[in-house]
Residue, then its C-alpha position, 0 to 999 in steps of 0.5 A: m115755928r121756933t127759930t134757932p138762936s143766933l148771935l148774927p143779929a147783933f150786927r144789926p143797928q137796931v140790935q146794937e142799941r139794945l145789945y144786952d137785952f139781946y144777949e139776955e134773950l140768948r142766955n135765957t135760951d141756953e148758955l152754950f148753943w150751936d149757931r148754925h148761921l155762924s157755924a160756931w158754938i156760942a157761950t153766953g154764961h159767965g161760968v162757961v166763958s170764964s172756964a173756957t178762956g183758960n181751957p188748954a183744950l181750946s186753942s186761940v189759933r184763928y187761922p189753923d189752915l192758911d191755905a183755906v183763907s181767901e186769897e185776898l185775906r191770906p196776907l193779913a191772916r199770915v201776919l195775924s198768925r204770928q201775933m201773940l193774940y192768936n197763938d197758944a203756949p209755948d209760942h204765946s208765952r214766948l211772944r208775950g214775954l218779949i214785951s210784957r215788961a213794958f206793960s207792967p203796972r209799974a211801967v204804965e204808971t210812969l206814963r201818968a204825967r204824959i196822959l194827964e197832959a194830953v187829956d188836959r190839952i184836948i179839953d183846953e182846946a174844946a172848952p171854949t167851943g162848948r161842944m165836943d165829939i168825944v170819940a174823934e177829939l178825945a177817945r181816939p187821939l189819946p190812946l193813939t198818942i200814948i201807944c205811939d209814944l211807947l213805940d217811939v213813932p215820930q209825930e209826922d208818921r202817926p196819921a199814916l199808922t192811923a189810916w192803916s190800922e182802921p181797915i186792919a181792925e175792921a177785918m179783925g172784928n168782922s169775918r164777913l167783909d167783901a174781897d175789896r175790903n179784905r184786900e185793903a186790910s192786907q195791903s194796909m198791914a203790909d204797909m204798916l210792917a214795912y214802916f215798922r221795919g224801917l223804924l226799927t232798923g233805921p240807924e239815923t233815928p236811934p230809939a228813945p231810952d226806955s221806949l218799947r221800940a228800944l226794948v224791941t230793938a234790943q230783943a232783935e239784936s240780942t236774940d235769934q227772935d224772928p224779926d217778922e214776929l217782932l214786927a207783927n206784934c208791934a202792929l198788934l200793939l198799935i191796933a189793939g192799944h188804941e182801938t179797944t181803949t178808944h171804945f172803952i172811953g166812948n162807952a164809959t162816957l155814954a154810960l155816965l151821960r145816961h146815968p147822971h146820978a152815977a156821974e154825980q156820985l163820982r164827983k162827990r166820991p172820987d175815991l170810987l173811980p177805980a171801982a167805977v172803971e171796973e164797973l164801966l168795963r163790965y157794963d159796956a165792954p169794948v171787946q165783946l167776944m173771944l174766939r177759941r177752937a177745939r184742939h180735940d173732941l171735948d165736953l164743955a158745959g155738958r155739950s160735946i164739942a168736936e175737934g176743930q169746931t169754933v167756940l165764940l166766948v161772948c164776954g159782953a153777955a158774961n158780964r151781964d150774967p145775973a148769976v154773978f152780977p145781981d141786977p146786971h143792967v144796973l150801973d153800980f160802983e159799989r157792986p160787990g164781988g164778981r170778975h168781969m171778962s172785959f180783959g179776958h182771963g187766963p194766959h191771954f189776959c189783956l196785956g194792956a189792961a193796966l194802961a187802959r185802966l189808967e187812961g180811963t181813970i184820968v179821962l173820966e176824972a177830967l170830964l167830971t171835974r172840968l166839964p161838970d155840966l157835960r150832956l149828950d147832944t141828941t141832934e143825931p142818933l147814936k151809931w155803933q160800929r158794925s162788928l160782933n167783936f168790937r163795941g164802940l160808937t162812931r161818934l159821941d157828940v156832947a155839949f157843955t157850958p164854955p168857961s167864962d173869960d175869968d174862969s181858967g177851969a179846973r185842971v185834972t189832977p192825978a187820983h193818986g198824987s201829983p207827978s213832979a213834972l209833965d212831959r211835953l206832948t207835941q201837937p198832932a200832925p196834919v191829917g194826910v201826912c203819910p211816909v209811905h202810901p196815903k190811905p183814905g181818911d174816912a174811918p170805915a165801920v167796924 
């Protein structure tokens, strides 16, 4: 008896390890098929995914009927519905326009010195030990530090924002949570919004010049912008701004550890770093799928999609489509042509793409130059977060040779010129400091 194809097995740990082989099996069955287990259409081919991302007949609204959402999840769903990620034009364009200026390539480039110093400090602290958990010690704190700097979040408040963001990200990436986890995610979002409301309106702490907080505050004061929308999108920036970059850094580092010849190629040819970042994004994307919903009956790749039906665009599968990427399972930093879908496409192209690319470039350059004998610690098996949407490791243990007493170690330098000065980054606040309500410190599986 033939079993019907489904994306659902991607939840299983044993499938996560061979995820792209699993995608290939799905794509070989059909590039667009109905998944009765998920009650959704599944698109795995690059052509279908790329065309659908910009199709105005497909909506990005995740919760078209809030009354149909479970009571425990409804408060969170109400906030997500105000975020640019889950809106269509004209609301999407309006919401994105409010803060897009802060994420232009030129604006992001001004963060280079800050990122360089943060990475250098993290490696300085780990170097004498000869060991590091790349996820916990580098991939997670780095993007969180940078996005909190952009939002002008005081250092002592950052652990609380981290604790709140984890259950929210879990709910965003997993639609099969129980009532208690959905309730926790909704409460965490309420706490985060209360915090941002105080941060943006507190007269005793004026925003730093040119910070994203200053931009948002100016928008709130000079326009009739709904303050709840501004708060919701600040929350989105915090969560998406560090969650996806964390996964990208972890996934990219693992790929280089498993392909030492590729790592050696980058050491010898640092000019390949920009291309390597794009190839690593294609090879193991931090975000695996995008959700769309049919506005009306339509034809997509020869299939009849009914109004209201969900279409899941599997970017991770599209990135391994051999029709666009020959030998897709090969890590090739000189791969010609082909546009990966890891940042999406069309109107919803990732707002933070330039920042993620810069952070990834600086981290990889630092690891390659300062820890040249970096190797995977196989004491514990790798574990992936349990999510159809987010693709990331729960931890990534590595080992390397500590520098000798008379070896100060190579310092990471910018790929395109040195900054004139380095902005000071304060040390992380003690874990557990929380300005509103403490949350459990253990990170849930997403």
